[in-house]
N, CA, C and O atoms as a Tinker XYZ file with bonds, in Angstrom:
   260  protein
     1  N      1.123000   -1.176000   -0.233000    73     2
     2  CA    -0.040000    0.133000    0.380000    64     1     3
     3  C      1.335000    1.467000   -0.012000    63     2     4     5
     4  O      2.529000    1.466000    0.291000    81     3
     5  N      0.635000    2.321000   -0.664000    73     3     6
     6  CA     1.350000    3.506000   -0.496000    64     5     7
     7  C      0.254000    4.668000   -0.481000    63     6     8     9
     8  O     -0.973000    4.667000   -0.374000    81     7
     9  N      1.349000    5.788000   -0.654000    73     7    10
    10  CA     0.348000    6.818000    0.187000    64     9    11
    11  C     -0.799000    7.043000   -0.872000    63    10    12    13
    12  O     -1.991000    6.967000   -0.574000    81    11
    13  N     -0.448000    7.255000   -1.812000    73    11    14
    14  CA    -1.916000    7.246000   -2.789000    64    13    15
    15  C     -3.348000    5.904000   -2.990000    63    14    16    17
    16  O     -4.406000    5.602000   -3.543000    81    15
    17  N     -2.559000    5.621000   -2.277000    73    15    18
    18  CA    -4.204000    3.770000   -2.134000    64    17    19
    19  C     -5.155000    4.719000   -1.199000    63    18    20    21
    20  O     -5.076000    5.453000   -0.214000    81    19
    21  N     -5.945000    4.310000   -1.990000    73    19    22
    22  CA    -6.954000    4.855000   -0.788000    64    21    23
    23  C     -7.269000    3.113000    0.005000    63    22    24    25
    24  O     -6.754000    2.093000   -0.453000    81    23
    25  N     -8.268000    3.130000    1.316000    73    23    26
    26  CA    -8.541000    2.045000    2.024000    64    25    27
    27  C     -9.440000    2.643000    2.920000    63    26    28    29
    28  O     -9.429000    3.838000    3.214000    81    27
    29  N    -10.425000    1.576000    3.465000    73    27    30
    30  CA   -11.765000    1.485000    3.704000    64    29    31
    31  C    -11.103000    1.959000    5.483000    63    30    32    33
    32  O    -11.851000    2.807000    5.970000    81    31
    33  N    -10.355000    1.717000    6.090000    73    31    34
    34  CA    -9.278000    1.629000    7.580000    64    33    35
    35  C    -10.013000    2.467000    7.956000    63    34    36    37
    36  O    -10.100000    3.462000    7.237000    81    35
    37  N    -10.798000    2.420000    9.164000    73    35    38
    38  CA   -11.127000    3.909000   10.118000    64    37    39
    39  C     -9.816000    3.897000   11.064000    63    38    40    41
    40  O     -9.442000    2.820000   11.528000    81    39
    41  N     -9.262000    4.847000   11.291000    73    39    42
    42  CA    -8.288000    5.571000   12.858000    64    41    43
    43  C     -8.318000    6.587000   13.018000    63    42    44    45
    44  O     -8.305000    7.526000   12.222000    81    43
    45  N     -8.374000    6.539000   14.338000    73    43    46
    46  CA    -8.130000    7.860000   14.833000    64    45    47
    47  C     -6.536000    8.401000   15.346000    63    46    48    49
    48  O     -5.456000    7.817000   15.438000    81    47
    49  N     -6.955000    9.733000   15.606000    73    47    50
    50  CA    -5.723000   10.326000   15.828000    64    49    51
    51  C     -6.173000   11.249000   17.061000    63    50    52    53
    52  O     -7.304000   11.624000   17.373000    81    51
    53  N     -4.586000   11.564000   17.828000    73    51    54
    54  CA    -4.769000   11.661000   19.236000    64    53    55
    55  C     -3.443000   12.529000   19.257000    63    54    56    57
    56  O     -2.451000   11.800000   19.279000    81    55
    57  N     -3.087000   14.159000   19.257000    73    55    58
    58  CA    -2.221000   14.468000   19.376000    64    57    59
    59  C     -2.093000   15.284000   20.960000    63    58    60    61
    60  O     -3.072000   15.822000   21.479000    81    59
    61  N     -0.860000   15.263000   21.533000    73    59    62
    62  CA    -0.722000   15.650000   22.786000    64    61    63
    63  C      0.732000   16.121000   23.228000    63    62    64    65
    64  O      1.768000   16.022000   22.571000    81    63
    65  N      0.534000   16.744000   24.700000    73    63    66
    66  CA     2.408000   16.506000   25.443000    64    65    67
    67  C      2.260000   15.410000   26.364000    63    66    68    69
    68  O      1.167000   15.080000   26.824000    81    67
    69  N      3.252000   14.892000   26.614000    73    67    70
    70  CA     2.927000   14.342000   27.804000    64    69    71
    71  C      3.765000   14.281000   28.831000    63    70    72    73
    72  O      4.817000   14.852000   28.545000    81    71
    73  N      3.754000   13.635000   30.391000    73    71    74
    74  CA     4.168000   13.713000   31.163000    64    73    75
    75  C      5.987000   14.025000   31.165000    63    74    76    77
    76  O      6.646000   14.652000   31.995000    81    75
    77  N      6.397000   13.383000   30.018000    73    75    78
    78  CA     7.780000   13.204000   30.099000    64    77    79
    79  C      8.838000   14.155000   28.826000    63    78    80    81
    80  O      9.983000   14.211000   28.375000    81    79
    81  N      7.389000   14.816000   28.698000    73    79    82
    82  CA     7.980000   16.063000   28.159000    64    81    83
    83  C      8.266000   15.952000   26.361000    63    82    84    85
    84  O      9.151000   16.423000   25.647000    81    83
    85  N      7.225000   15.213000   26.111000    73    83    86
    86  CA     7.432000   14.489000   24.322000    64    85    87
    87  C      6.051000   14.875000   23.889000    63    86    88    89
    88  O      5.158000   15.262000   24.643000    81    87
    89  N      5.968000   14.712000   22.445000    73    87    90
    90  CA     5.138000   14.999000   21.898000    64    89    91
    91  C      4.398000   13.659000   21.864000    63    90    92    93
    92  O      5.314000   12.840000   21.929000    81    91
    93  N      3.355000   13.050000   21.805000    73    91    94
    94  CA     2.738000   12.068000   21.465000    64    93    95
    95  C      2.031000   11.467000   20.406000    63    94    96    97
    96  O      0.908000   11.773000   20.807000    81    95
    97  N      1.714000   10.530000   18.826000    73    95    98
    98  CA     0.516000   11.405000   17.963000    64    97    99
    99  C      0.374000    9.254000   18.393000    63    98   100   101
   100  O      1.097000    8.267000   18.255000    81    99
   101  N     -0.760000    9.512000   18.832000    73    99   102
   102  CA    -1.299000    8.004000   19.633000    64   101   103
   103  C     -2.314000    8.306000   18.384000    63   102   104   105
   104  O     -2.734000    9.383000   17.963000    81   103
   105  N     -2.596000    6.751000   17.874000    73   103   106
   106  CA    -3.512000    6.375000   16.293000    64   105   107
   107  C     -3.838000    5.038000   16.756000    63   106   108   109
   108  O     -2.963000    4.204000   16.989000    81   107
   109  N     -5.120000    4.811000   16.897000    73   107   110
   110  CA    -6.503000    3.727000   17.112000    64   109   111
   111  C     -6.641000    3.107000   15.685000    63   110   112   113
   112  O     -6.654000    3.831000   14.689000    81   111
   113  N     -6.741000    1.792000   15.614000    73   111   114
   114  CA    -7.474000    1.493000   14.465000    64   113   115
   115  C     -7.778000   -0.092000   14.694000    63   114   116   117
   116  O     -7.133000   -1.131000   14.837000    81   115
   117  N     -9.535000    0.453000   14.631000    73   115   118
   118  CA    -9.501000   -1.525000   15.317000    64   117   119
   119  C     -9.030000   -1.889000   16.430000    63   118   120   121
   120  O     -8.663000   -0.923000   17.098000    81   119
   121  N     -8.886000   -2.836000   16.899000    73   119   122
   122  CA    -7.527000   -3.208000   18.401000    64   121   123
   123  C     -6.894000   -2.978000   18.435000    63   122   124   125
   124  O     -6.381000   -3.392000   19.475000    81   123
   125  N     -5.914000   -2.091000   17.595000    73   123   126
   126  CA    -4.712000   -1.385000   17.418000    64   125   127
   127  C     -4.556000   -0.249000   17.903000    63   126   128   129
   128  O     -5.389000    0.643000   17.739000    81   127
   129  N     -2.862000   -0.018000   18.951000    73   127   130
   130  CA    -2.856000    1.158000   19.227000    64   129   131
   131  C     -1.656000    1.415000   18.996000    63   130   132   133
   132  O     -0.812000    0.626000   19.420000    81   131
   133  N     -1.118000    2.966000   18.026000    73   131   134
   134  CA     0.095000    3.067000   17.628000    64   133   135
   135  C      0.494000    4.390000   18.886000    63   134   136   137
   136  O     -0.219000    5.392000   18.936000    81   135
   137  N      1.786000    4.201000   19.906000    73   135   138
   138  CA     1.763000    5.762000   20.473000    64   137   139
   139  C      3.314000    5.631000   19.791000    63   138   140   141
   140  O      4.087000    4.688000   19.625000    81   139
   141  N      3.359000    7.404000   19.417000    73   139   142
   142  CA     4.508000    7.432000   18.804000    64   141   143
   143  C      4.801000    9.022000   19.407000    63   142   144   145
   144  O      4.120000   10.033000   19.235000    81   143
   145  N      5.942000    8.864000   20.095000    73   143   146
   146  CA     6.495000   10.111000   20.418000    64   145   147
   147  C      7.613000   10.899000   20.207000    63   146   148   149
   148  O      8.463000   10.133000   19.754000    81   147
   149  N      7.916000   11.636000   20.262000    73   147   150
   150  CA     8.936000   12.813000   20.100000    64   149   151
   151  C      9.288000   13.927000   20.446000    63   150   152   153
   152  O      8.508000   14.858000   20.646000    81   151
   153  N     10.804000   13.986000   20.588000    73   151   154
   154  CA    11.158000   15.624000   21.397000    64   153   155
   155  C     10.144000   16.486000   20.305000    63   154   156   157
   156  O      9.650000   16.222000   19.209000    81   155
   157  N     10.118000   17.719000   21.272000    73   155   158
   158  CA     9.428000   18.575000   20.462000    64   157   159
   159  C     10.333000   19.240000   19.474000    63   158   160   161
   160  O      9.787000   20.057000   18.732000    81   159
   161  N     11.706000   19.028000   19.318000    73   159   162
   162  CA    12.364000   19.690000   17.568000    64   161   163
   163  C     11.678000   18.803000   16.891000    63   162   164   165
   164  O     10.885000   19.294000   16.088000    81   163
   165  N     11.740000   17.004000   16.977000    73   163   166
   166  CA    11.234000   16.349000   15.714000    64   165   167
   167  C      9.318000   17.191000   15.664000    63   166   168   169
   168  O      8.927000   17.678000   14.604000    81   167
   169  N      8.661000   17.200000   16.577000    73   167   170
   170  CA     7.951000   17.256000   16.409000    64   169   171
   171  C      7.213000   18.480000   15.349000    63   170   172   173
   172  O      6.207000   18.515000   14.640000    81   171
   173  N      8.341000   19.436000   15.696000    73   171   174
   174  CA     8.415000   20.669000   15.424000    64   173   175
   175  C      8.842000   20.841000   13.575000    63   174   176   177
   176  O      8.843000   21.879000   12.913000    81   175
   177  N      9.223000   19.207000   13.052000    73   175   178
   178  CA    10.284000   19.464000   11.797000    64   177   179
   179  C      8.664000   18.929000   11.291000    63   178   180   181
   180  O      8.097000   19.457000   10.335000    81   179
   181  N      8.008000   17.731000   12.155000    73   179   182
   182  CA     6.899000   16.880000   11.446000    64   181   183
   183  C      5.673000   18.142000   11.155000    63   182   184   185
   184  O      5.002000   18.093000   10.124000    81   183
   185  N      5.487000   19.188000   12.120000    73   183   186
   186  CA     4.263000   19.797000   11.742000    64   185   187
   187  C      4.757000   21.170000   10.703000    63   186   188   189
   188  O      4.104000   22.164000   10.383000    81   187
   189  N      6.094000   20.791000   10.360000    73   187   190
   190  CA     6.789000   21.654000    8.857000    64   189   191
   191  C      6.022000   20.769000    8.085000    63   190   192   193
   192  O      4.889000   21.076000    7.715000    81   191
   193  N      6.529000   19.737000    7.824000    73   191   194
   194  CA     6.254000   18.692000    6.558000    64   193   195
   195  C      5.314000   18.464000    6.521000    63   194   196   197
   196  O      5.185000   18.050000    5.369000    81   195
   197  N      4.050000   18.385000    7.153000    73   195   198
   198  CA     2.165000   18.471000    7.513000    64   197   199
   199  C      2.209000   19.822000    6.710000    63   198   200   201
   200  O      2.425000   19.748000    5.500000    81   199
   201  N      2.063000   20.776000    7.164000    73   199   202
   202  CA     2.154000   22.124000    6.782000    64   201   203
   203  C      2.392000   22.703000    4.839000    63   202   204   205
   204  O      1.837000   23.511000    4.094000    81   203
   205  N      3.955000   21.342000    4.693000    73   203   206
   206  CA     4.348000   21.615000    3.239000    64   205   207
   207  C      3.533000   20.748000    2.656000    63   206   208   209
   208  O      3.154000   21.224000    1.586000    81   207
   209  N      2.881000   19.217000    2.948000    73   207   210
   210  CA     1.940000   18.717000    2.271000    64   209   211
   211  C      0.982000   19.557000    1.829000    63   210   212   213
   212  O      0.798000   19.737000    0.625000    81   211
   213  N      0.177000   20.240000    2.902000    73   211   214
   214  CA    -1.100000   20.834000    2.804000    64   213   215
   215  C     -1.162000   21.715000    1.647000    63   214   216   217
   216  O     -1.976000   21.706000    0.723000    81   215
   217  N     -0.052000   22.563000    1.876000    73   215   218
   218  CA     0.061000   23.625000    0.470000    64   217   219
   219  C     -0.078000   23.319000   -0.663000    63   218   220   221
   220  O     -0.803000   23.890000   -1.477000    81   219
   221  N      1.117000   21.674000   -0.978000    73   219   222
   222  CA     0.932000   21.068000   -1.968000    64   221   223
   223  C     -0.810000   20.693000   -1.968000    63   222   224   225
   224  O     -1.643000   21.415000   -2.516000    81   223
   225  N     -0.995000   19.957000   -1.543000    73   223   226
   226  CA    -2.302000   18.973000   -1.807000    64   225   227
   227  C     -3.102000   20.627000   -2.179000    63   226   228   229
   228  O     -3.604000   20.630000   -3.303000    81   227
   229  N     -3.259000   21.895000   -1.438000    73   227   230
   230  CA    -4.414000   22.240000   -1.886000    64   229   231
   231  C     -4.183000   23.182000   -3.428000    63   230   232   233
   232  O     -5.047000   23.820000   -4.028000    81   231
   233  N     -2.949000   23.034000   -3.739000    73   231   234
   234  CA    -2.413000   23.358000   -5.609000    64   233   235
   235  C     -3.053000   22.005000   -6.444000    63   234   236   237
   236  O     -2.605000   21.583000   -7.510000    81   235
   237  N     -3.758000   21.657000   -5.985000    73   235   238
   238  CA    -4.058000   20.281000   -6.741000    64   237   239
   239  C     -5.439000   19.601000   -6.992000    63   238   240   241
   240  O     -6.120000   19.007000   -6.156000    81   239
   241  N     -5.727000   19.814000   -8.359000    73   239   242
   242  CA    -7.247000   19.511000   -8.552000    64   241   243
   243  C     -7.848000   18.205000   -8.463000    63   242   244   245
   244  O     -7.323000   17.378000   -9.208000    81   243
   245  N     -8.749000   17.816000   -7.799000    73   243   246
   246  CA    -8.617000   16.471000   -7.608000    64   245   247
   247  C     -9.314000   15.760000   -8.876000    63   246   248   249
   248  O     -9.791000   16.602000   -9.637000    81   247
   249  N     -9.468000   14.641000   -9.234000    73   247   250
   250  CA    -9.464000   13.405000  -10.188000    64   249   251
   251  C    -11.109000   13.364000  -10.013000    63   250   252   253
   252  O    -11.518000   13.172000   -8.868000    81   251
   253  N    -11.845000   13.491000  -10.816000    73   251   254
   254  CA   -13.373000   12.830000  -10.750000    64   253   255
   255  C    -13.218000   11.460000  -10.321000    63   254   256   257
   256  O    -12.113000   10.983000  -10.060000    81   255
   257  N    -14.398000   10.760000  -10.235000    73   255   258
   258  CA   -14.705000    9.376000  -10.298000    64   257   259
   259  C    -15.377000    9.079000  -10.525000    63   258   260
   260  O    -15.539000    7.859000  -10.542000    81   259
């Protein structure tokens, strides 16, 4: 599966700080839980990547189905 492949899997994403000073992305899908911890610097880099991807996606005209 690649980034452009559609799926019917539903997931929930929660983002917040931990009591250890990390930023946690907590993903749940079905019965699976994936906690991902990042330093504040890593989280800033991820946020920049998300912003850049959002800006690029906004420029793309979706294909009609």
